[in-house]
Every structure is written in structure tokens, then in C-alpha cells.
N, C-alpha and C positions, 0 to 999 in steps of 0.2 A: 503495499499499499504505500502511495505516495504521500509524502509530508505536506499539508496543505499550508501555502504561505499565505501570510497576512497580507494583502495589497491595500495599501492606503488610497484612498480616492484622491485623484489629482485635484488641486485647489482650482475654482475657476478664476479664469482671467477676464479682466474687462478690456475688451478689444476696441471700445469706443475711446477715441482721444479725449484727454482732458486739457483745459485751460494751460495746466502747466507743461504741457508737452511742446508749447509754442513760446515764442517771445513775448513778453508782456506788451499789451495793447496791440497785438497785430491782429489782422482779420481772422486767422485761423484760431488764435486764442477766443475771441469773442464769439466767433461760431460755435466752438467747442463747448463755451460755456451756454449758449442759448440752447444747445443739444442737451445738456445736462438738466437744464431747467424743463425742457419739454418732456424728457424721459421720465423726471420725477412727477410731472402732472399726469402722463398717459397711463400708468398703473393705479390710477386712484378712483374712487367713486366721485364723480363730479355732478352738481346739481346747479341748475341756472333758474333763479326765481325771476320770472319775466312778467312785469306789469305793462300791458300795451293799452294805449289809448289815453293815458292819465298823464296830466303834466300842465305846465304852462304853455299857452297857446303860441308863443313864439318858438318855442321847442318842439312843437308838434309839426315840424315839416317833414324831414326824412332821416335825421340823424338820432341814433339812440345813445342815450348814456349807459354805458358798460361799466360795471363797478369790477373792484380787482377780485381776484380768487382769494378766499379766506378759508384758512387751514382749521379743521374742526378738531376737538379732542380725539375724535376716532381715526384720524387721519384722512377723512373725506375733504372734499373742497366744495364751497358753495360761493356763488356771486349772486348779485342783483343786477337785472336789467331794467331801465326804463325806456320804452320804446313806442313811437309813434305807430299810429295804424298801417301807415305805409313807410317802408324803410328802403335806404340805398342797398345795393347788393354788397358792398363791403360789410356793412353792420349784419346782414342776414347770414352772411356766410359764417362771419365770427359768431353769431348765435347759434344758428341751426345745423351749420356744416353744409350748407347748401346755398345756391344762389336764388333759390325760390322760397318766399317766406310762406309756410304752411298755414300761417294765423292772420294772413293778409286781410286788414279790414275788420278783425274779431276783437273786440274790446274785452279786456279781463286779465285775469291773474293766472299764470301757468308755471308749472314746475317741470323742468326738461332735464332729464337723467342722460348724462354723456357716458 
């Protein structure tokens, strides 16, 4: 009978470049920092609280007010968005992940899970 060898698992290596892999202030360093932030957001539960059709008349043209992501004690992220009934494509893409607003013209409060 052969003696079984204890094989230690190989430690995972992070193949994604970090900002420290590049000169300070370089384009590559900034891109690596953005990628790190994006990767930290992608793996979490994210919820957008959307308020459509409420606000001051001057602000009810096409621009949404998108709040920052806030980290909750459980690690999930939430943000609040105040949007007009009709939004521009840039805001619609940021909020819904698509260029077409699925709530176009529908006033109300919505919870969107990403």
C-alpha cells in the first residue's frame, strides 16, 4: 500500500493588477483602482430606492439625482434616486442598466435589486 502524501492546497493568487503595480498617478494605476472598487461592488446585494415624479419643478426635466452607494451593516449596498418621469439615457442606464426606462411616466416609489 502506498503512503498517502498530504497535499496542501495552492493559495489563490489575485491575477487582477492592483494600483501598487504601477507608478503613482499613472493612468494604469487609476484604472486598477477603479477596477478594485467595481469588483468590491459587483459581489454584493445592491438595492436602489427610486422615487419617480417627485421633486421641485425646476428639477423635473430629464436629470435624476443619484445618491452615493451606502454600505449597510450586513455588507449590502443601498442608494436613493430621485428621478423625473422622463429621464435622459445616461441616467436610465446608470439606474436600470438599460437605455430604456421601464418605468417611463409612472409616478411612484420603487425598490430595484441589482
